[in-house]
C-alpha positions, 0 to 999 in steps of 0.5 A, a space after each residue: 388884162 381884159 382891156 388889153 388882149 383883143 385880137 393883136 396877140 393872133 395875127 402881129 406876131 407875123 407883122 413883126 416878124 416881117 420886119 425883124 428876122 432875129 427871134 431875140 430882136 422880135 421877143 425884144 419888141 414885145 417886151 419894149 412893148 410891154 414895158 411902154 405899155 406898163 409906163 402909160 399905163 400907171 401915167 394914165 392912172 395919175 391922170 385919172 386919180 388927179 382928174 377923178 370926175 373927167 375920163 378920158 384923153 379929151 377931156 385932161 388934153 382940154 384942162 391941161 392944153 387947149 380945148 382946140 388941141 383936144 378938138 383935134 384928138 377927138 377928130 382924129 379918134 373919130 376918123 382915124 385911131 378908134 376907126 382904123 382900130 375897129 377895121 383892123 380888130 375886123 380884119 383879123 376876125 374875118 382872116 380867122 373867119 376865112 379860115 375856118 369857113 373858106 369862102 371865096 370872098 376877101 377879108 375886107 369884104 367879110 370886115 366890112 360886114 361884121 362891122 355893119 352888122 355889129 354897128 346896127 346891132 349896137 344901135 339898136 341897143 342890143 348889149 351883151 351882159 357882164 356874164 356874156 363879156 366875162 366868157 368871152 374874156 375867158 375864151 380869149 384866155 383859153 384860146 392863148 392857153 391852148 396855143 402854147 401848150 399845143 405849140 410847145 408839143 409840137 417838134 420836128 415837123 414840116 413848116 412853112 416853105 421849108 425848114 426851121 430859121 434857127 440861126 439866123 441872130 448870127 447874121 443880124 447886123 445892128 445899124 440905122 436899119 436894124 433900128 428903123 426896122 425895129 421901130 416898125 415892128 414896134 406900130 403891130 406891138 404897141 396895136 396888140 398893148 393897146 387898152 392900157 389907157 382905159 386902166 385908171 378910169 375906175 380909180 375914184 371907185 376904188 377904196 384904196 387906190 394907193 395901194 390896189 391901183 398899182 398892184 393891179 396895174 403891175 400884175 396885169 399888164 405884166 400878166 399880158 406880157 408874159 403870155 405875148 411873150 410865150 405865145 411868140 416864143 411858141 409861134 418861133 419854135 414851131 413856126 420859125 422867123 422865116 414861116 412866121 413871116 409867110 403866114 397871116 395866121 400863125 395861131 392857127 398854123 401853129 395848131 394845124 401842126 399840132 392837132 391837124 385840121 382840128 387844131 386849126 378849126 377849133 382856134 380860129 373858132 375861139 379867135 373869132 367869136 372872142 374878136 367880135 366880142 371885143 369889137 363889140 364891147 368897143 364900140 359904145 366906147 369913143 362915142 363919149 367923146 364926140 358926145 362931149 365935142 358936141 356938148 362944147 359946141 364943137 360938133 354937129 349937135 345930132 352926134 350928141 343925141 340919144 335914142 329916147 328909148 334905146 338911150 344910145 348916141 346913134 349918129 354917132 355909132 353909125 358915122 364911126 361904124 361907117 368910117 370903119 368900113 371905109 377904111 377895112 375896105 381901102 386898106 391892108 390890115 399893115 396899112 391900117 396899123 401904120 395909119 392908126 398908130 402913127 396918129 394915136 402914138 403921137 396923142 399919146 406923148 401929149 396926153 403924158 404931157 399933160 401929167 405935168 401942168 396938171 400936177 401944179 393945177 391940181 388942188 387936193 387935201 390931206 387925206 385924198 393925198 394919202 388916199 392917192 398917193 400915185 406918182 410916176 417919176 419925171 424922168 418916167 414920163 419923159 422917157 415913155 413920151 420920147 418912146 411913143 413920139 420916136 414910135 410916129 416918127 419911126 412909122 412915118 419914116 417907114 410908111 410916109 403914105 399910109 402915115 401921111 394920111 393920117 397926119 393929114 387929117 389931124 392938120 385938117 383938124 386945125 380950120 375945122 377947129 376954127 369953123 365949129 368955134 366961130 359957129 359956136 359963138 355966132 350961133 
């Protein structure tokens, strides 16, 4: 739950409401996203069981498919997925920071400053202790619980720009445009559910992964689904679909209607702090992939350099932070979501497909098989792949400009790989 719950649930409900005006469809999108996350978590857990000594999509793709495909994944992770995701989270922080302080600057400027400061801090090796990270997790849960409780107490109060829309469902028609709108709504939903991909990396460290890993995945992801659905129900209850679509800080609006300006400030402080903690805590994870690429001779050696005293990959962190700042400055939040999710979903589906190959090549003793018996049905894997790739295709269809930039960067990785492979062979 700690790996999934970040900033998305506090801001993405309004993006979903801009695509879908029917409350049932809005809740349906969040339910579908949760089921996709649950299926993906089980698939990645089995990947971790089959390859307990190697973690991450880069290694799975490299072993199951080809080093070139793994390089393209690492390339897009740096230039699109991780840096773009950090930019989106930083903009979330910026919006609630501005809602709290009313400073007269744009959200992208605040996001860039936050990213720059966090990059600098991480380069100096200043890392939060486990107690601090646990406190931030508790703070996020408390913020969500406070939002739910306070929102349920709000009845007939004045809403954003007029009355609540409660009867939109009757005017909804299902067709090609509705399917496209539902697919577009899945982009912010899947972004909010992101983080399940790290759930299986601890399989090798568990005493009884056969029993505890599926149980932990089911309870954890199901808990997130319940929280997310309840938050969206509260936002729809208080603001209505139209009101929700008109505010980029829905949590603040709900709390303001429940407790006045005090409520707005309380939730803004909680979200801003927890968002910063989530952003800072995730800054050092992706550089492991860039480090592996450098070790494979497919990237600058300096990217894999560790500071002798701080023991952190300074060059990789600075490179990633700089790109995140550029993305935050150059795009709006909604544009960044399409830029990130369209590419990320392609590789989620591709990594799931690796499971078929790794199963055939796995060498597992009888004792290990009994201990790590976790197998996802082939039908489930195929449905997950189709769901991810349909979301990617729809994101490209609905926003070809921003999605096209991500795809262009992905394709540009092909000649870059050939360059680095030749350089590695010659050197």
